[in-house]
MIKOL-531769 format. One record per residue (C-alpha): residue in one letter; residue number from 0; y, z, x. Coordinates in pm, 1 decimal. Layout:
> residu | num | north | up | east
> a | NUM | Y | Z | X
...
% end
This chain:
> residu | num | north | up | east
> m | 0 | 6728.4 | -1736.6 | -2421.4
> s | 1 | 6407.4 | -1632.9 | -2568.0
> d | 2 | 6082.0 | -1850.3 | -2410.6
> n | 3 | 5699.9 | -1762.4 | -2442.1
> i | 4 | 5582.7 | -1765.9 | -2104.1
> r | 5 | 5220.6 | -1679.3 | -1970.6
> p | 6 | 5159.0 | -1366.5 | -1783.1
> a | 7 | 5018.6 | -1543.7 | -1429.6
> d | 8 | 5409.9 | -1660.3 | -1428.8
> l | 9 | 5548.9 | -1379.1 | -1440.4
> l | 10 | 5639.0 | -1105.5 | -1171.9
> i | 11 | 5697.2 | -737.1 | -1101.7
> d | 12 | 6062.9 | -665.8 | -973.4
> t | 13 | 6019.7 | -538.0 | -620.4
> q | 14 | 6383.9 | -385.1 | -693.1
> n | 15 | 6294.8 | -184.8 | -987.5
> p | 16 | 6395.5 | 217.6 | -999.8
> r | 17 | 6021.4 | 321.6 | -1108.4
> i | 18 | 5950.4 | 240.9 | -758.2
> r | 19 | 6045.2 | 491.9 | -517.2
> q | 20 | 6080.1 | 269.5 | -222.9
> p | 21 | 6192.1 | -129.6 | -254.0
> s | 22 | 5871.1 | -253.4 | -249.8
> t | 23 | 5715.0 | -568.6 | -17.2
> g | 24 | 5527.9 | -774.7 | -247.9
> q | 25 | 5378.8 | -779.5 | -597.5
> n | 26 | 5088.6 | -565.6 | -453.5
> e | 27 | 5273.4 | -254.0 | -331.9
> a | 28 | 5517.7 | -328.4 | -636.0
> i | 29 | 5199.4 | -235.5 | -950.3
> k | 30 | 5056.2 | 36.0 | -737.9
> g | 31 | 5397.0 | 218.7 | -685.8
> i | 32 | 5439.3 | 182.4 | -1090.6
> a | 33 | 5098.2 | 277.9 | -1152.5
> a | 34 | 5063.2 | 589.6 | -900.4
> a | 35 | 5408.0 | 666.6 | -1060.2
> q | 36 | 5299.9 | 607.4 | -1406.3
> g | 37 | 4987.8 | 802.8 | -1396.1
> r | 38 | 4748.5 | 938.4 | -1693.2
> k | 39 | 5044.3 | 754.5 | -1923.0
> l | 40 | 4924.7 | 400.4 | -1774.5
> i | 41 | 4601.2 | 490.9 | -1963.4
> k | 42 | 4842.9 | 490.6 | -2326.6
> l | 43 | 5034.0 | 200.7 | -2252.7
> a | 44 | 4716.9 | -35.0 | -2161.0
> s | 45 | 4505.2 | 96.6 | -2466.9
> d | 46 | 4832.3 | 63.8 | -2720.8
> i | 47 | 4873.1 | -326.5 | -2541.2
> q | 48 | 4482.1 | -348.2 | -2509.0
> e | 49 | 4508.0 | -274.8 | -2948.8
> y | 50 | 4820.7 | -370.8 | -3101.4
> g | 51 | 4956.7 | -639.8 | -2851.7
> l | 52 | 5279.2 | -614.4 | -2675.5
> n | 53 | 5582.2 | -454.3 | -2867.8
> p | 54 | 5741.9 | -742.0 | -3038.9
> s | 55 | 6050.6 | -488.7 | -3089.6
> e | 56 | 6117.6 | -480.0 | -2693.6
> l | 57 | 6101.1 | -826.5 | -2539.2
> p | 58 | 6112.8 | -870.9 | -2160.9
> i | 59 | 6399.8 | -981.8 | -1923.9
> v | 60 | 6314.9 | -1182.9 | -1732.6
> m | 61 | 6504.6 | -1442.2 | -1497.9
> p | 62 | 6387.2 | -1737.0 | -1275.4
> a | 63 | 6240.2 | -1655.5 | -958.8
> d | 64 | 6418.2 | -1844.8 | -683.6
> g | 65 | 6227.0 | -2088.2 | -443.8
> n | 66 | 5936.8 | -2036.2 | -724.3
> p | 67 | 5965.6 | -2278.6 | -987.8
> g | 68 | 5851.6 | -2203.3 | -1337.3
> r | 69 | 5803.0 | -1816.4 | -1231.6
> h | 70 | 6043.1 | -1518.6 | -1370.1
> i | 71 | 6111.8 | -1225.1 | -1212.4
> v | 72 | 6118.6 | -934.2 | -1512.2
> l | 73 | 6391.2 | -756.1 | -1484.6
> e | 74 | 6333.9 | -502.8 | -1800.4
> g | 75 | 5930.4 | -497.5 | -1866.2
> n | 76 | 5833.7 | -379.4 | -1538.9
> r | 77 | 5595.6 | -65.2 | -1650.6
> r | 78 | 5437.9 | -324.8 | -1964.3
> l | 79 | 5381.1 | -639.0 | -1727.0
> t | 80 | 5211.8 | -369.3 | -1432.7
> a | 81 | 4981.6 | -288.2 | -1752.6
> v | 82 | 4905.1 | -651.0 | -1834.6
> r | 83 | 4805.5 | -695.5 | -1496.8
> v | 84 | 4589.1 | -394.1 | -1464.2
> l | 85 | 4429.6 | -513.7 | -1802.5
> e | 86 | 4349.6 | -858.8 | -1635.8
> n | 87 | 4248.1 | -664.3 | -1288.3
> p | 88 | 4188.6 | -301.2 | -1283.8
> e | 89 | 4095.1 | -316.4 | -893.0
> l | 90 | 4494.9 | -399.1 | -828.3
> i | 91 | 4512.9 | -20.1 | -832.8
> a | 92 | 4192.8 | 113.7 | -694.4
> d | 93 | 4275.4 | 313.2 | -392.3
> v | 94 | 4639.4 | 457.9 | -593.0
> a | 95 | 4486.3 | 588.8 | -929.5
> t | 96 | 4242.2 | 861.4 | -1043.3
> k | 97 | 3901.7 | 822.4 | -1068.2
> q | 98 | 4007.9 | 894.9 | -1466.8
> v | 99 | 4271.1 | 652.9 | -1549.9
> l | 100 | 4058.2 | 415.2 | -1258.2
> a | 101 | 3745.7 | 483.3 | -1508.0
> a | 102 | 3944.1 | 436.2 | -1827.0
> v | 103 | 4139.0 | 97.8 | -1742.3
> r | 104 | 3854.4 | -32.8 | -1644.7
> k | 105 | 3678.2 | 62.7 | -1964.8
> l | 106 | 3966.0 | -125.4 | -2141.0
> s | 107 | 3973.8 | -406.6 | -1948.0
> q | 108 | 3606.9 | -505.3 | -2038.0
> q | 109 | 3766.7 | -475.1 | -2412.1
> y | 110 | 4088.0 | -685.3 | -2322.8
> q | 111 | 3907.3 | -957.4 | -2161.6
> n | 112 | 3795.8 | -1075.3 | -2509.2
> d | 113 | 4102.5 | -1119.9 | -2625.1
> p | 114 | 4344.9 | -1105.7 | -2360.3
> i | 115 | 4764.9 | -1187.6 | -2403.1
> q | 116 | 4750.7 | -1568.4 | -2320.4
> s | 117 | 5172.3 | -1556.5 | -2366.0
> i | 118 | 5447.2 | -1330.1 | -2332.4
> a | 119 | 5762.8 | -1368.1 | -2501.2
> c | 120 | 6046.0 | -1270.3 | -2326.2
> e | 121 | 6432.4 | -1298.2 | -2297.9
> v | 122 | 6570.7 | -1547.2 | -2038.0
> v | 123 | 6881.8 | -1460.0 | -1811.9
> t | 124 | 7041.2 | -1636.1 | -1542.3
> s | 125 | 7092.4 | -1354.2 | -1348.6
> r | 126 | 7044.6 | -981.8 | -1276.3
> d | 127 | 7385.0 | -954.7 | -1406.7
> a | 128 | 7341.9 | -1144.3 | -1698.0
> a | 129 | 7070.5 | -790.3 | -1742.5
> a | 130 | 7266.8 | -521.1 | -1623.6
> h | 131 | 7425.6 | -407.6 | -1959.1
> w | 132 | 7136.6 | -432.3 | -2167.2
> i | 133 | 6917.3 | -243.4 | -1930.2
> e | 134 | 7118.7 | 43.1 | -1897.5
> l | 135 | 7203.7 | 31.7 | -2253.7
> r | 136 | 6823.1 | 123.8 | -2270.2
> h | 137 | 6770.4 | 353.6 | -1995.2
> t | 138 | 7097.3 | 541.7 | -1929.1
> g | 139 | 7090.4 | 779.4 | -2241.5
> e | 140 | 7265.3 | 781.4 | -2566.7
> q | 141 | 7585.9 | 650.2 | -2436.9
> g | 142 | 7821.9 | 770.3 | -2710.3
> g | 143 | 7605.2 | 645.5 | -2960.4
> a | 144 | 7597.0 | 295.4 | -2832.4
> g | 145 | 7279.9 | 376.8 | -2604.0
> l | 146 | 6878.3 | 433.5 | -2765.4
> v | 147 | 6950.6 | 694.5 | -2979.4
> k | 148 | 6601.8 | 874.1 | -3008.1
> w | 149 | 6473.1 | 1028.3 | -3326.7
> g | 150 | 6467.9 | 1375.3 | -3310.5
> s | 151 | 6175.4 | 1592.3 | -3524.6
> e | 152 | 6298.9 | 1572.3 | -3852.6
> e | 153 | 6396.2 | 1208.1 | -3848.2
> s | 154 | 6007.7 | 1148.0 | -3704.1
> n | 155 | 5846.8 | 1313.4 | -4000.0
> r | 156 | 6079.0 | 1138.9 | -4240.6
> y | 157 | 5935.1 | 816.1 | -4096.7
> k | 158 | 5597.9 | 946.7 | -4114.5
> t | 159 | 5624.8 | 1093.5 | -4449.7
> r | 160 | 5792.6 | 715.6 | -4618.1
> t | 161 | 5506.7 | 542.4 | -4432.5
> g | 162 | 5236.9 | 671.9 | -4505.0
> k | 163 | 5070.9 | 1021.9 | -4574.6
> p | 164 | 5225.1 | 1312.7 | -4454.2
> e | 165 | 5073.9 | 1555.6 | -4161.4
> i | 166 | 4768.6 | 1712.3 | -4258.0
> h | 167 | 4961.1 | 2062.0 | -4257.9
> l | 168 | 5155.8 | 1938.7 | -4523.6
> q | 169 | 4916.8 | 1779.2 | -4730.9
> a | 170 | 4759.0 | 2161.0 | -4747.6
> l | 171 | 5068.7 | 2288.3 | -4828.8
> d | 172 | 5136.2 | 2048.8 | -5109.0
> f | 173 | 4737.8 | 2083.2 | -5222.7
> l | 174 | 4827.3 | 2469.4 | -5232.7
> e | 175 | 5174.1 | 2441.0 | -5417.3
> s | 176 | 5093.2 | 2191.4 | -5676.0
> r | 177 | 4812.0 | 2389.7 | -5806.4
> g | 178 | 5068.0 | 2685.3 | -5801.4
> a | 179 | 4882.6 | 2845.5 | -5514.4
> i | 180 | 5216.4 | 2944.3 | -5349.5
> t | 181 | 5541.5 | 2868.1 | -5423.8
> a | 182 | 5780.6 | 2704.8 | -5274.0
> a | 183 | 5928.7 | 3024.9 | -5078.2
> e | 184 | 5622.1 | 3067.6 | -4971.0
> r | 185 | 5517.4 | 2744.4 | -4814.1
> a | 186 | 5881.1 | 2765.1 | -4598.2
> r | 187 | 5758.3 | 3082.1 | -4477.1
> v | 188 | 5443.2 | 2916.6 | -4333.0
> p | 189 | 5501.6 | 2822.2 | -3964.1
> a | 190 | 5376.3 | 2445.4 | -3983.8
> t | 191 | 5315.7 | 2431.5 | -3603.3
> s | 192 | 5039.2 | 2711.6 | -3659.7
> l | 193 | 4869.6 | 2584.5 | -3935.6
> r | 194 | 4859.3 | 2212.4 | -3768.7
> r | 195 | 4692.7 | 2373.6 | -3495.5
> l | 196 | 4478.0 | 2511.8 | -3719.6
> l | 197 | 4348.7 | 2219.2 | -3949.4
> g | 198 | 4355.5 | 2043.1 | -3639.3
> t | 199 | 4083.2 | 2284.8 | -3563.3
> p | 200 | 3712.8 | 2101.0 | -3671.7
> e | 201 | 3525.1 | 2484.6 | -3683.4
> f | 202 | 3829.9 | 2586.8 | -3902.9
> r | 203 | 3836.8 | 2281.8 | -4136.4
> e | 204 | 3467.7 | 2303.2 | -4131.1
> r | 205 | 3482.6 | 2692.1 | -4252.0
> m | 206 | 3747.2 | 2603.4 | -4497.6
> g | 207 | 3526.8 | 2351.6 | -4673.5
> v | 208 | 3778.8 | 2064.6 | -4588.4
> e | 209 | 3757.9 | 1733.3 | -4348.6
> v | 210 | 4009.9 | 1464.0 | -4239.6
> q | 211 | 3894.5 | 1087.8 | -4342.6
> n | 212 | 4185.1 | 841.6 | -4199.7
> g | 213 | 4452.8 | 1079.9 | -4221.7
> t | 214 | 4399.7 | 1217.9 | -4551.6
> l | 215 | 4239.8 | 1584.1 | -4579.4
> m | 216 | 3937.4 | 1544.6 | -4834.7
> l | 217 | 3767.9 | 1849.5 | -4996.6
> l | 218 | 3440.5 | 1909.6 | -4959.8
> a | 219 | 3413.1 | 2193.1 | -5085.9
> n | 220 | 3515.3 | 2338.4 | -5479.9
> e | 221 | 3851.6 | 2269.3 | -5518.2
> k | 222 | 3918.8 | 2654.6 | -5694.0
> k | 223 | 3727.6 | 2790.8 | -5345.4
> v | 224 | 3933.1 | 2577.8 | -5081.8
> a | 225 | 4266.0 | 2635.4 | -5251.4
> a | 226 | 4146.3 | 3026.8 | -5263.9
> a | 227 | 4080.0 | 3018.2 | -4864.5
> l | 228 | 4331.4 | 2812.0 | -4776.0
> t | 229 | 4631.8 | 3023.8 | -4998.5
> h | 230 | 4487.8 | 3366.9 | -4784.2
> v | 231 | 4544.9 | 3158.0 | -4438.0
> a | 232 | 4902.7 | 3036.0 | -4528.8
> k | 233 | 4968.4 | 3342.0 | -4658.7
> d | 234 | 4829.2 | 3557.5 | -4329.4
> l | 235 | 5034.8 | 3311.8 | -4134.5
> a | 236 | 5347.0 | 3385.2 | -4317.7
> s | 237 | 5329.1 | 3727.9 | -4318.7
> q | 238 | 5361.9 | 3711.1 | -3949.1
> k | 239 | 5042.3 | 3936.5 | -3965.8
> t | 240 | 4848.7 | 3617.3 | -3743.3
> k | 241 | 5079.8 | 3514.7 | -3466.2
> v | 242 | 5093.3 | 3211.3 | -3286.9
> a | 243 | 5004.0 | 3368.4 | -2968.4
> d | 244 | 4669.7 | 3444.4 | -3161.4
> i | 245 | 4585.5 | 3135.1 | -3224.0
> y | 246 | 4752.7 | 2926.3 | -2957.0
> t | 247 | 4370.4 | 2797.7 | -2752.9
> k | 248 | 4152.9 | 2614.1 | -2936.0
> g | 249 | 3885.4 | 2936.7 | -2825.0
> q | 250 | 4089.6 | 3202.2 | -3007.1
> r | 251 | 4157.7 | 2943.3 | -3346.9
> v | 252 | 3771.2 | 2921.4 | -3315.6
> a | 253 | 3744.3 | 3352.7 | -3323.3
> y | 254 | 3942.7 | 3314.7 | -3597.7
> a | 255 | 3754.2 | 3062.3 | -3849.1
> k | 256 | 3418.1 | 3298.8 | -3806.5
> k | 257 | 3609.5 | 3575.5 | -3942.6
> l | 258 | 3658.8 | 3376.3 | -4249.3
> p | 259 | 3428.0 | 3331.5 | -4548.7
> l | 260 | 3273.8 | 3039.5 | -4545.2
> v | 261 | 3350.7 | 2792.0 | -4848.9
> k | 262 | 3058.8 | 2619.5 | -4853.8
> a | 263 | 3043.9 | 2206.4 | -4824.6
> t | 264 | 2904.0 | 2057.4 | -5197.6
> r | 265 | 3019.9 | 1680.1 | -5107.0
> s | 266 | 2865.8 | 1455.9 | -4793.3
> s | 267 | 3095.4 | 1384.6 | -4515.3
> g | 268 | 3290.0 | 1071.9 | -4613.8
> r | 269 | 3242.4 | 1177.3 | -5010.0
> g | 270 | 3522.0 | 1420.3 | -5067.0
> v | 271 | 3808.5 | 1420.8 | -5270.4
> d | 272 | 4147.7 | 1349.0 | -5155.3
> a | 273 | 4342.3 | 1689.3 | -5171.0
> t | 274 | 4727.8 | 1545.2 | -5273.4
> t | 275 | 4545.5 | 1283.6 | -5517.4
> g | 276 | 4230.8 | 1432.0 | -5646.1
> v | 277 | 4087.9 | 1133.3 | -5619.7
> a | 278 | 3691.9 | 1107.2 | -5459.1
> q | 279 | 3608.9 | 893.1 | -5184.2
> t | 280 | 3405.2 | 615.0 | -5229.2
> k | 281 | 3219.1 | 452.7 | -4930.4
> a | 282 | 3288.8 | 83.6 | -4891.5
> p | 283 | 3016.5 | -159.9 | -4859.8
> r | 284 | 2974.2 | -219.0 | -4538.4
> a | 285 | 3084.8 | -544.4 | -4460.4
> a | 286 | 2794.1 | -755.5 | -4235.7
> s | 287 | 2847.4 | -757.2 | -3893.3
> v | 288 | 2993.7 | -1098.1 | -3733.9
> k | 289 | 2852.5 | -1115.0 | -3396.7
> l | 290 | 3166.2 | -1317.8 | -3137.5
> p | 291 | 3048.8 | -1455.3 | -2805.5
> k | 292 | 3059.7 | -1285.0 | -2556.8
> t | 293 | 3348.7 | -1352.1 | -2287.0
> r | 294 | 3141.5 | -1497.9 | -1992.8
> t | 295 | 3250.9 | -1264.5 | -1710.3
> e | 296 | 3128.7 | -1528.4 | -1415.5
> l | 297 | 3360.7 | -1839.8 | -1336.5
> i | 298 | 3079.9 | -2096.4 | -1410.6
> p | 299 | 2893.3 | -2019.8 | -1740.3
> k | 300 | 2489.6 | -1989.1 | -1700.4
> d | 301 | 2470.5 | -2299.4 | -1919.1
> c | 302 | 2649.1 | -2530.7 | -1684.6
> a | 303 | 2372.0 | -2663.0 | -1480.4
> l | 304 | 2526.3 | -2880.1 | -1127.9
> s | 305 | 2277.7 | -3056.2 | -886.6
> v | 306 | 2444.3 | -2982.3 | -587.2
> s | 307 | 2275.5 | -3168.9 | -258.3
> d | 308 | 2509.4 | -3060.2 | 3.1
> a | 309 | 2374.2 | -2714.7 | 112.1
> r | 310 | 2739.6 | -2566.9 | 204.3
> c | 311 | 2825.5 | -2629.2 | -148.0
> l | 312 | 2490.9 | -2493.9 | -304.1
> e | 313 | 2558.6 | -2184.8 | -138.3
> i | 314 | 2931.4 | -2171.2 | -277.3
> e | 315 | 2844.4 | -2219.5 | -569.4
> k | 316 | 2576.3 | -1943.5 | -585.3
> e | 317 | 2829.5 | -1739.0 | -423.4
> l | 318 | 3006.7 | -1816.7 | -749.3
> r | 319 | 2756.1 | -1770.3 | -982.0
> r | 320 | 2762.8 | -1406.6 | -855.2
> m | 321 | 3078.0 | -1269.4 | -787.1
> k | 322 | 3225.9 | -1134.4 | -1098.8
> l | 323 | 3580.4 | -1244.4 | -1226.4
> a | 324 | 3726.3 | -875.5 | -1313.2
> d | 325 | 3628.5 | -762.8 | -984.1
> l | 326 | 3716.0 | -1033.8 | -762.5
> s | 327 | 3955.0 | -1280.7 | -892.7
> n | 328 | 4157.5 | -1288.7 | -550.3
> a | 329 | 3794.8 | -1407.9 | -383.7
> v | 330 | 3710.5 | -1646.7 | -657.8
> s | 331 | 4024.0 | -1819.8 | -668.7
> v | 332 | 3999.1 | -1889.9 | -293.1
> l | 333 | 3634.1 | -1991.9 | -334.5
> f | 334 | 3660.9 | -2203.5 | -651.0
> r | 335 | 3939.1 | -2383.7 | -487.5
> v | 336 | 3685.6 | -2445.3 | -163.2
> f | 337 | 3418.6 | -2575.0 | -349.4
> v | 338 | 3626.5 | -2842.9 | -604.9
> e | 339 | 3742.1 | -2992.6 | -245.0
> l | 340 | 3419.3 | -3009.2 | -101.6
> s | 341 | 3294.8 | -3147.3 | -360.5
> t | 342 | 3532.4 | -3410.0 | -396.6
> d | 343 | 3495.4 | -3478.9 | -5.2
> c | 344 | 3098.9 | -3497.7 | -96.9
> y | 345 | 3125.5 | -3767.5 | -361.6
> i | 346 | 3412.1 | -3922.3 | -145.9
> d | 347 | 3148.3 | -3957.4 | 115.5
> a | 348 | 2835.4 | -4082.8 | -66.5
> k | 349 | 2972.9 | -4312.9 | -263.0
> n | 350 | 3199.6 | -4465.8 | 25.6
> l | 351 | 3501.2 | -4479.6 | -109.7
> p | 352 | 3761.4 | -4637.4 | 64.4
> p | 353 | 4001.1 | -4405.6 | 247.7
> l | 354 | 4349.0 | -4267.0 | 163.2
> p | 355 | 4628.8 | -4377.1 | 331.1
> p | 356 | 4737.3 | -4052.4 | 585.1
> q | 357 | 5022.1 | -3945.1 | 418.3
> k | 358 | 4820.8 | -3940.0 | 53.2
> v | 359 | 4576.3 | -3740.4 | 148.0
> s | 360 | 4568.8 | -3461.1 | -41.7
> l | 361 | 4366.4 | -3276.6 | -341.2
> s | 362 | 4547.8 | -3432.9 | -594.5
> a | 363 | 4506.3 | -3736.5 | -478.8
> k | 364 | 4146.3 | -3718.3 | -339.7
> m | 365 | 4059.4 | -3563.3 | -727.8
> n | 366 | 4236.1 | -3899.9 | -906.4
> q | 367 | 4049.5 | -4136.3 | -670.9
> v | 368 | 3702.8 | -3996.4 | -735.7
> a | 369 | 3789.9 | -3961.6 | -1114.2
> d | 370 | 3888.0 | -4306.7 | -1090.6
> h | 371 | 3527.2 | -4409.4 | -968.6
> l | 372 | 3400.9 | -4164.3 | -1202.5
> l | 373 | 3540.7 | -4371.7 | -1514.8
> s | 374 | 3460.4 | -4717.3 | -1360.3
> l | 375 | 3102.6 | -4588.7 | -1427.0
> q | 376 | 3134.0 | -4439.4 | -1734.3
> k | 377 | 3034.0 | -4092.2 | -1614.7
> l | 378 | 3354.2 | -3987.4 | -1735.5
> n | 379 | 3526.0 | -4116.8 | -2081.8
> k | 380 | 3914.4 | -4117.0 | -2081.2
> k | 381 | 3970.4 | -3772.3 | -2230.3
> q | 382 | 3758.6 | -3603.7 | -1956.0
> v | 383 | 3955.3 | -3817.3 | -1673.3
> e | 384 | 4320.0 | -3714.0 | -1837.8
> a | 385 | 4169.9 | -3306.4 | -1796.2
> v | 386 | 4133.9 | -3417.5 | -1438.2
> r | 387 | 4481.8 | -3555.1 | -1440.2
> k | 388 | 4641.9 | -3324.3 | -1517.5
> s | 389 | 4457.1 | -3055.6 | -1271.0
> a | 390 | 4592.9 | -3309.5 | -1014.7
> a | 391 | 4961.2 | -3361.4 | -1119.4
> k | 392 | 5204.4 | -3222.6 | -874.1
> d | 393 | 5483.8 | -3028.7 | -1079.0
> t | 394 | 5224.7 | -2862.3 | -1359.5
> f | 395 | 5090.0 | -2484.9 | -1295.8
> l | 396 | 4856.8 | -2568.2 | -1535.9
> a | 397 | 4502.4 | -2341.6 | -1515.0
> a | 398 | 4307.0 | -2485.7 | -1237.9
> s | 399 | 4597.6 | -2743.9 | -1096.3
> t | 400 | 4605.9 | -2839.3 | -830.1
> p | 401 | 4931.5 | -2710.7 | -754.6
> l | 402 | 4862.3 | -2384.8 | -857.3
> m | 403 | 4495.8 | -2348.4 | -673.3
> n | 404 | 4644.7 | -2370.7 | -347.9
> a | 405 | 4922.3 | -2152.5 | -430.4
> y | 406 | 4602.1 | -1856.7 | -475.2
> v | 407 | 4546.3 | -1926.1 | -112.2
> h | 408 | 4899.1 | -1962.3 | 31.1
> n | 409 | 5123.1 | -1747.7 | -178.5
> q | 410 | 5113.0 | -1387.3 | -176.5
> w | 411 | 5326.7 | -1378.2 | -505.6
> i | 412 | 5025.9 | -1588.6 | -708.4
> f | 413 | 4807.3 | -1341.6 | -877.8
> p | 414 | 4467.9 | -1511.9 | -1001.5
> g | 415 | 4382.6 | -1368.0 | -1332.3
> p | 416 | 3989.8 | -1377.6 | -1440.9
> v | 417 | 4148.7 | -1622.7 | -1806.0
> d | 418 | 4306.3 | -1862.3 | -1602.1
> l | 419 | 4004.2 | -1901.6 | -1354.8
> r | 420 | 3781.0 | -1899.0 | -1701.5
> v | 421 | 4016.8 | -2168.4 | -1860.4
> g | 422 | 4022.5 | -2349.2 | -1508.5
> w | 423 | 3638.4 | -2378.4 | -1473.2
> n | 424 | 3642.3 | -2532.2 | -1837.1
> n | 425 | 3913.3 | -2785.2 | -1748.2
> l | 426 | 3765.6 | -2924.1 | -1467.3
> q | 427 | 3361.4 | -2855.4 | -1611.8
> s | 428 | 3307.2 | -3193.8 | -1666.8
> y | 429 | 3427.1 | -3369.5 | -1345.3
> m | 430 | 3231.8 | -3083.9 | -1119.7
> i | 431 | 2881.5 | -3192.1 | -1336.8
> a | 432 | 3013.8 | -3567.9 | -1332.3
> v | 433 | 3075.6 | -3524.9 | -929.4
> w | 434 | 2712.1 | -3394.6 | -869.4
> a | 435 | 2544.5 | -3604.5 | -1131.0
> p | 436 | 2262.1 | -3805.4 | -905.8
% end
């Protein structure tokens, strides 16, 4: 059965085999996976930030005992770790290298503008129910039943059939189509060597070509480019220049400098497609649209609160300074304190009747205050409904009292900047009304 689940309701499997030693908590599990991944974590986080999660590989999850609404990820912990790190890079600050940490911090800033709200998961009832599928994925081909990876031939065929051939193949197509080389000569050109050369900017400049969106573009006279590339292709095919001669970038630059310069006659972006002969035209630049910037603090700058209590005023000031991405745990705890003390101040100021001892909870107090604000028409019914949903006992909506309590008392619950922002948004009308003069 598949289901869409919020990232905040997914737990890293502390028994995940990527972790060397079974972990004792979520923080340690995330650190363990991040440390094992190293720089691979940057690639994964970058891909998720740009494309989202791979829809062809649904995470497999099972309900977490003793944590209603939450699920343990049995398959997909590496991806969940990347999402956690995009939400809060500081989780791995003490295990990641400076380069990895700097990269994920930068990616996180972009991620905060459009974070993942839910993840499609395959839900199973137990580890046993998932075991077969996990083994098929991670324990080799198993005679064909498991994951059979593509070889280089399949990979190249796929790329060719779904898009432009690689640059060196475009160059050879260009030469063969003009009759500059024969099919037999083409077959003798070492593909890796030509690919390396065309991947070097200094060489491309020498040849009078450039690469635009994966396409080899001619910036110089077609005949002159063909002559220059033919010389190089035959040079490589004859083994006069070998792989070892152009293995490093320095060697390739030195090789390029020995070749005659094919002077460009077109500016960058105005070249001719080497395989189709079609000239490139610059598309008119679309009018830029500025998207509203996602706030980095809990309380929006334009939200005015008339806080009159000294302690609450101090808390409000601190919350306005704290960055969600850097201090999500501290913000989550202080947010809950701010809501409860504000509610208590209102009850005292309005001299509302005391609740029965067995009913004194943040949830009950918020409902009592919401009723009073509704009677005074300081909140409308829809605004009160938002307060009641947040105060409901069986909900884990952002800013619900169960979730805010869990931030304080449950080591397995991780607050994310997105949840905290949504949480404040749900309660902003309530907080403004509570402190209204």
